[in-house]
N, C-alpha and C positions, 0 to 999 in steps of 0.2 A: 508460593506461586509467583508473584511478581515482585521485583525489587522496587525500592522507592524511586519514584520518578519526580524530577523537579523541573519547573519551568519558571523563568524569571518574568514571563509576560503575564499580563492580567488575564484571568479566565474569561472575561466578557468581551474582550476586543483582540483582534489579531495583532501580532507584532508588526513592526515596520517591514515593508516588502524587502526581500533580499536577505533578511536576517536568518541565521542558521543556528541550530542547536544539535548536539550529538550526545548519544548515550551508548555505553557498551554493556553487553549482557551475555555471559557464557558463550564466547566464541563468535559473537555477532556485534556489529556496530550499526546503530540506528541513527539516522539523521533527519532533520526537518529544515526545510527552506520554504519561504513564503514568496513565490514569484509574483503573486498578486495579493491584494488584501483579503480576498475571500477564497483563495486557493492555496492549499498547502501541498508541497511535494515531500513525501515521506520515503526515505530510502532505507534499505537494509543491505548489509554486506556481510559475507561470511556464511555461517551455518545457521539455519532456522530449524529447530527441532524441539523436543519435549522440554529441554532445559530453558529455552528462552522464547518460544513462540507466544506464550501469554504475555510476556513482557513487551514483545513487539506490538501486539494488538492493543495493549494498554497505552503504549507510547503513541500509536497512531490515533486511537480513539480520543485521547485527551484533547485533540484538536477539532473534533467533529462539532463541538458547540461553538467554535469560532470561525469555522469555514464550512461552507456548504458544498465545496468541491475539493476532493482529496485525490491525489495521484500517488499510488504505491509503486515505487521503483524497486523491483526485486531482481533487476538485471545483474546485480553483483552478488546474488546469493549463490553459494557454491554447493550447498546441500540443503534440500527442502524435504523434511520428514513429514510423515502422516499427521503428527501433532500440529505441525505448521499449517497443513491443509485444514484441519479442524478449526484452528484459530482463525484462519482466513474466512471460513464459513461464519464464525461468530462476528467477525468484522463486517461481513456483508449484511448480516441480519441487523446489526446495530446501526449501520449506516442507513439502511432502509427505514428503521425506526426514527432516526434523526432527520430523515428526508435529505440526506447528504448524497450527492452524486460522487461516484468514485470510479477510477480506472486503475488497472494494474499493468505494469510493464514487466513481464516475466523474463527471466533468463533461462538458459537451457535446463538447469536443475529443476526449476519451478515447472516449466513446460512438460518435462518428463513425468512428473507426478500428476499434473493436471490431465494429461492424456489418459491416465489410468483411472484417477478418482473423479474426474469431472468430464465424462464423455459427452454430456449434454451442454457443455460450455456455459454454465450459469454465471461465471465470473466475467466481468467486462474487461477485455484485454486490448492493449494497444501495442504497436510494434516498438515504439521508443518514447522517451520522455517528451521530446519536442512535439510529436504527434498527439500525445495525451494532453499536454497543455493547450495545444491548438484546439483540440476537441472541447476542452473545458471552456475555452473562450468563445465557443460557438462556431468555430471553423469546422470543416468536415473532412479530416483525413480518414483514410481507410483504416478500420479497426482490424486487428490481427485475428485471423481465423484459426482456431485451434485444430479443428478436424477438417480434413479435406472433403469437399463436396463430392457426391457420387458422380462417376463419369457417365 
């Protein structure tokens, strides 16, 4: 299922702001950066599919006990399979259980699958990382709308 993930930071406190970690798994690279002490930016680049989507969720969730605000930057994902969509649903449920707020910055590959698998737009989307971080700070940029409103 998932490969061994390691982090040199304490499990009870966030690392220093600005610190970054990376992990590679089956064609994807996952990154973590802490722009603020209670907010973590988690990135994925490459392909998210059955081979690594659970690794990505594990990577992202390992921070939910140290941050109440998580931003998933999936703008660098080139392929987003249905297994990744299912893993994203698991992430959503686990964040709700941990009372962690989260936003996702999707790229074209992610948006393509969300239009099919998430027509009710249950995932919180933002147009770019800067807007997502501003939203997490309490500023109010416009959230990305997945489905056009009726005319």
